[in-house]
C-alpha positions, 0 to 999 in steps of 0.5 A: 309659899305652900306647905311641904312645897305641894306645888313643886310635887305637882309641877314635877309630875307634869314634867316627868310626864313630859307636859311641862318644864319646871324651873326651880325658884332659885333657877327662875331668873329672867335669862333662864326663863327667856332661854327656856321659852325661846327653846320651847317656842322654837321646837314645834314638835316638842310643843306638840308632844307637851300638849299631847302629854298634858292632854293625857293627864287631863281630868275634865270631870275632876270637880264633878267627881269631887262634888259627888264624893262630898255629897255621897259623904254628907248623905251617908252621914245624914242617914246615920245621924 
C-alpha cells in the first residue's frame, strides 16, 4: 500500500474530472467490478466523455519537463560548487 494513499488521491482527481470510475478497495468485489464494467461498456456516450476528459488531463511532455528541471538544478548547483 502506498504511503498516505497517494494513488487514491490521483484516482479521485481523474474521477472528479470525469475521466474515471473509482471503486475503493473495500468495494472492489467481483460483482461490483462486473456491474461497473458492464455499465460503462453499455454506455458509449459516457465512454467517449470519459475519453475526452482523460485526454484533457494528459501531460504528454511530463517526463521531458521533469528531466529538464532536474538538469537545470544539477547544472545550477554545478555552477555554485
